[in-house]
C-alpha positions in Angstrom: 58.7 -40.7 71.2 59.9 -40.6 67.6 56.5 -39.6 66.4 56.3 -36.6 68.1 60.0 -35.4 66.7 58.6 -35.9 63.3 55.8 -33.9 62.5 57.3 -30.8 63.7 60.4 -31.4 61.0 57.7 -32.4 58.2 55.3 -29.5 58.7 59.0 -26.9 58.2 59.8 -29.1 55.1 56.6 -28.5 53.8 56.2 -24.9 54.7 60.0 -24.2 52.9 58.8 -25.9 49.7 55.7 -23.7 49.2 58.1 -20.4 49.8 60.7 -21.4 46.9 57.5 -22.5 45.0 56.0 -19.6 44.9 58.0 -17.6 42.9 57.9 -19.9 40.0 53.6 -20.2 40.2 53.4 -16.5 39.7 55.5 -16.4 36.9 53.4 -19.0 35.4 50.4 -17.1 35.7 51.9 -13.9 34.4 52.9 -16.3 31.1 49.3 -17.6 30.9 47.6 -14.0 30.9 45.3 -13.8 27.9 45.8 -11.6 24.6 43.7 -8.6 23.9 40.4 -9.8 21.9 40.2 -9.5 18.3 37.0 -7.8 17.7 35.5 -6.5 13.9 36.2 -2.7 13.4 34.2 -0.5 11.0 35.6 3.3 10.2 32.5 5.6 9.8 31.4 7.9 7.0 28.6 10.2 6.6 25.9 9.6 3.5 22.3 10.7 2.8 19.9 9.1 4.6 16.0 8.6 3.6 13.6 10.6 6.7 11.3 7.2 6.6 8.1 7.3 9.2 5.7 4.4 9.8 2.4 5.8 9.7 -1.0 3.8 10.5 -3.1 3.2 7.3 -6.1 0.7 5.6 -6.5 -0.8 2.9 -9.3 1.0 0.5 -10.4 -0.3 -3.0 -10.0 1.4 -6.2 -13.3 1.3 -7.5 -16.6 0.5 -5.9 -19.6 -0.2 -7.9 -23.4 -1.5 -6.4 -25.0 -3.6 -9.3 -28.4 -2.3 -9.6 -31.2 -3.5 -11.5 -32.2 -0.5 -14.3 -35.7 -2.7 -15.4 -38.2 -3.4 -12.8 -39.0 -7.2 -13.2 -38.7 -11.0 -11.2 -34.9 -12.7 -11.1 -35.4 -16.0 -12.9 -31.9 -16.5 -12.8 -27.8 -15.6 -10.6 -24.9 -16.2 -12.8 -21.7 -15.2 -11.0 -20.2 -17.1 -8.4 -19.7 -15.4 -4.6 -16.3 -14.2 -4.0 -14.7 -14.3 -7.4 -13.4 -12.1 -10.0 -15.9 -10.8 -12.9 -15.4 -8.6 -15.7 -16.8 -5.3 -16.8 -20.0 -6.2 -19.2 -20.0 -10.4 -17.6 -23.9 -10.9 -17.1 -24.5 -11.3 -13.1 -28.2 -11.7 -13.2 -31.7 -12.0 -15.5 -34.9 -10.8 -15.1 -37.9 -12.3 -16.6 -37.8 -10.8 -20.1 -41.2 -12.3 -21.9 -42.6 -8.8 -21.4 -39.8 -6.8 -22.5 -39.9 -9.4 -25.7 -43.7 -8.2 -26.3 -42.5 -4.1 -26.2 -40.6 -4.8 -28.4 -42.4 -6.7 -30.7 -45.2 -3.9 -30.1 -43.1 -1.2 -31.1 -41.8 -3.2 -34.3 -45.1 -3.1 -35.7 -45.8 0.3 -34.3 -42.8 1.8 -36.5 -43.6 -0.6 -40.3 -47.4 0.9 -39.5 -45.5 4.4 -39.3 -43.6 3.4 -42.3 -46.3 2.6 -44.4 -48.0 6.0 -43.4 -44.8 7.5 -44.6 -44.4 5.9 -47.5 -48.5 7.0 -48.8 -47.5 10.5 -47.7 -44.3 10.6 -49.5 -46.1 9.0 -53.1 -49.5 11.9 -52.3 -46.5 14.6 -52.3 -45.3 13.2 -55.6 -48.5 13.4 -57.0 -49.2 16.6 -56.5 -45.8 18.1 -57.0 -46.5 16.6 -60.5 -50.1 17.8 -60.8 -48.7 21.5 -59.8 -46.1 20.9 -62.8 -48.9 20.7 -65.2 -51.6 23.7 -63.7 -53.9 20.7 -62.3 -54.1 20.9 -58.8 -54.0 23.6 -56.7 -51.0 24.9 -53.9 -53.3 24.0 -50.9 -53.2 20.6 -51.8 -49.5 20.5 -52.7 -48.8 22.8 -49.4 -51.4 20.1 -47.4 -49.4 16.5 -49.0 -45.9 18.7 -48.0 -47.1 18.6 -44.1 -48.8 14.9 -44.1 -45.2 14.2 -45.6 -43.7 15.7 -42.3 -45.8 14.4 -39.9 -45.2 10.7 -41.0 -41.8 11.0 -40.7 -42.0 12.5 -37.5 -44.3 9.7 -36.3 -41.0 7.0 -38.0 -38.6 9.1 -35.7 -41.3 8.4 -32.9 -41.8 5.1 -33.3 -38.2 4.2 -34.1 -37.1 6.1 -30.7 -39.6 4.0 -28.5 -38.3 0.8 -30.2 -34.7 1.3 -29.3 -36.0 2.0 -25.8 -38.1 -1.5 -25.8 -34.6 -3.2 -26.9 -32.5 -1.4 -24.1 -35.0 -2.3 -21.7 -35.0 -5.6 -23.2 -30.9 -5.6 -23.1 -31.3 -4.4 -19.5 -33.0 -7.8 -18.5 -29.5 -8.8 -18.4 -27.8 -7.4 -15.0 -24.0 -6.8 -15.8 -21.2 -5.9 -14.4 -20.6 -2.1 -14.4 -16.5 -2.6 -13.8 -14.4 -5.4 -13.6 -13.6 -6.3 -9.8 -14.3 -9.0 -7.1 -17.9 -8.9 -6.5 -19.5 -10.0 -2.7 -22.0 -12.0 -2.1 -25.1 -12.1 -3.9 -27.5 -9.3 -1.7 -31.5 -11.2 -3.8 -32.1 -14.6 -4.8 -34.0 -16.0 -7.6 -37.7 -15.4 -7.4 -37.2 -11.7 -5.9 -38.9 -9.0 -7.4 -36.4 -5.8 -8.0 -37.5 -2.5 -9.1 -35.3 0.2 -11.4 -36.7 3.2 -9.3 -35.5 1.3 -6.3 -32.9 1.5 -3.2 -31.9 -2.0 -4.0 -28.5 -3.1 -3.8 -27.9 -6.4 -5.7 -24.7 -7.2 -5.2 -21.0 -5.3 -4.8 -17.9 -4.9 -6.8 -14.7 -3.5 -5.6 -11.7 -3.0 -7.8 -8.7 -4.3 -5.9 -5.8 -4.3 -8.1 -4.1 -1.4 -8.4 -5.2 -1.3 -4.3 -5.1 2.4 -2.2 -3.2 2.3 1.4 -5.4 5.4 3.0 -3.0 6.4 6.1 -2.8 9.6 8.1 0.2 12.1 9.8 -0.4 14.7 12.4 -0.4 18.2 10.8 2.6 19.2 12.8 5.1 16.6 12.1 4.5 17.1 8.4 4.9 21.0 9.6 8.3 20.2 11.0 9.5 18.5 8.1 8.6 21.0 5.7 10.2 24.0 8.2 13.6 21.3 8.2 13.1 21.4 3.9 12.9 24.8 4.2 16.0 25.1 7.1 18.3 22.9 4.9 18.4 20.6 7.4 16.5 17.9 5.5 16.0 17.7 1.1 12.7 16.9 -0.6 13.0 13.7 -2.8 13.0 13.9 -6.7 8.4 14.1 -7.6 8.3 10.4 -7.6 11.3 9.1 -5.9 10.0 9.1 -2.7 9.5 5.2 -1.5 6.8 3.9 -0.4 6.2 0.5 1.4 3.4 -1.8 3.6 4.5 -2.6 6.6 1.8 -6.0 7.6 0.7 -6.7 12.0 3.3 -9.4 11.7 6.4 -7.1 10.8 6.7 -9.0 7.4 6.9 -5.9 4.2 4.7 -6.2 1.4 6.9 -7.1 -1.9 5.7 -4.9 -4.2 6.6 -0.7 -4.2 4.1 2.1 -4.3 3.6 5.9 -5.2 2.4 8.1 -3.0 -0.9 10.0 -4.9 -2.1 12.8 -3.1 -2.0 14.5 1.0 -5.2 16.4 1.7 -5.7 19.5 1.8 -7.5 20.0 4.4 -6.6 18.7 8.9 -9.0 16.9 10.5 -10.7 19.0 12.8 -11.1 16.4 15.6 -8.0 14.4 15.1 -5.4 17.0 13.9 -4.1 14.3 11.1 -4.2 14.7 7.7 -4.7 12.1 5.0 -2.6 10.7 2.6 -2.8 8.1 -0.2 -1.0 5.8 -1.9 -1.2 3.4 -4.9 -0.5 -0.4 -4.4 -0.1 -3.2 -7.4 -2.2 -6.4 -5.7 -2.2 -8.9 -8.9 -2.1 -11.6 -6.4 -5.3 -10.3 -4.2 -2.9 -10.1 -1.1 -4.5 -6.4 0.1 -8.2 -6.9 1.0 -9.7 -3.4 1.7 -10.5 -2.5 5.3 -7.0 -4.4 6.3 -5.1 -2.2 8.7 -1.5 -1.5 7.5 1.7 0.7 8.7 2.9 2.3 5.3 6.2 3.2 5.7 7.5 6.6 3.5 10.3 8.6 2.9 9.3 12.0 2.9 12.6 13.8 2.9 16.8 12.7 2.5 18.7 13.9 5.3 22.2 14.3 4.1 25.8 13.9 5.8 24.3 11.4 8.2 26.0 8.9 10.4 24.6 5.8 10.7 25.6 2.5 12.4 25.0 -1.3 11.8 22.6 -2.3 14.8 25.0 -5.2 16.2 27.5 -2.4 17.2 24.6 -1.1 19.7 24.9 -2.4 23.4 23.2 -0.9 26.1 24.5 0.1 29.9 22.6 -0.7 33.1 20.3 2.2 32.8 19.5 0.6 29.3 20.5 3.5 27.3 22.6 3.0 24.0 26.0 3.1 23.4 29.1 2.1 21.3 32.9 0.9 21.5 34.6 3.7 20.1 38.6 2.8 19.4 41.2 4.6 20.8 44.2 3.2 18.9 44.4 -0.4 20.3 42.2 0.4 23.6 38.2 0.6 23.2 36.0 3.4 25.7 32.0 2.7 25.8 30.5 6.0 24.2 26.8 7.0 25.2 24.9 8.2 21.7 21.5 9.5 20.4 19.9 7.2 18.4 17.3 8.1 15.4 15.1 6.1 12.9 16.4 2.5 11.7 17.0 2.1 8.5 17.0 -2.0 7.5 20.0 -3.2 9.5 21.4 0.4 10.8 19.9 2.8 12.8 20.8 6.6 12.5 23.1 8.3 15.2 21.8 11.9 16.2 24.6 12.7 18.5 27.5 11.1 19.9 29.5 10.2 16.7 31.3 12.1 13.9 32.7 10.5 10.5 36.0 9.1 10.2 35.7 7.8 14.2 36.1 3.8 14.1 33.6 1.9 16.7 33.3 -1.6 17.6 31.0 -3.7 15.9 31.5 -7.5 16.0 33.0 -8.7 19.9 31.6 -6.1 21.5 30.6 -8.4 24.1 34.5 -9.3 24.9 35.6 -5.9 25.0 36.3 -4.2 28.6 36.2 -0.4 29.0 39.2 0.9 28.2 40.7 -2.2 27.9 43.0 -3.8 24.7 41.9 -4.8 21.8 42.8 -6.3 18.9 41.4 -4.8 16.2 40.4 -6.0 12.7 38.2 -4.1 9.7 34.6 -5.9 10.1 33.1 -7.2 7.1 29.1 -7.4 7.1 27.5 -10.5 6.5 25.3 -11.5 3.4 22.4 -12.5 5.4 21.0 -9.5 6.3 19.6 -8.7 10.6 16.3 -8.6 11.3 15.7 -4.6 11.1 14.6 -3.1 14.6 11.2 -1.4 14.3 11.8 1.9 16.4 14.5 3.6 18.4 14.9 3.2 22.0 16.7 5.9 23.5 
């Protein structure tokens, strides 16, 4: 009987205690409300930025020379090491010189004989001249002696030319490098017969320092840039000031800057592309002919452009880019349209104006329309990884 009376009384006391404690719990929850998050804020300013395009291209050698024999004969020796740097006039091959040495000796003997004949003819002319002065010789004998000396002079000149040719051919038995560059594989071996009048290539030399980068651009894109410049929307970079850089397949950038040489004056009828060429230093021989690259080139300058740090961009549910714009002590999400990427920044095509403030750091803590604690944003010293292409 006692237990039946105690249980209802206990439940009544517990209910009363909960009712009395409820205001205290609510007040504690209000006191524990989180303060507004601190965020890094940047005030936007307009500035001039380059219009950069990345175009496909390939590396090409600046000079290419085929090594060929200038005289016919049997190869005795290959002097160079394949795949190495050779200097201009370095000996690459040696052709059997014995036949050419004999021809030089024969030409020297013929020259000596002609010179002896020339000396005798000169003496005869002097003798006839003395006899003529004493009226002992006739004019016909004097004229004959003069003709003989002239023929002897011509024979000496002819034999001298033959000797020079023989010596040149003897020198050609040493096949030398026509240019400085990297020599490829040996295309002939010792013991092979090479001919001067054939199309046989003994080796290939390519000069790759500096190297060319040949790349293409759509003729329509190029015309659109020129129209924008003509209309004053873009400015053309100063001559020689346009930056040209190389980007490899892994995204790394070649450390040496290049210079634009020319743009082709014609359009490829099959592709609608215009070919451009840039030149890059290549002392370390990192650039090899045939290598695929991306050429990053500044083709114009956009004045009064708005740029934002890449880390300030957030994506909505549809993947569209947006930023948080600061309005007093609150932040609202605003969709924007992105242009090209410039290192750690995006160019904003639409959606923002100079003087507005955006959230750069702490955007993940912001709720649209929620309170924030804005603080000036300080860029980090370490560069961010640049994006490769805009995502609209």
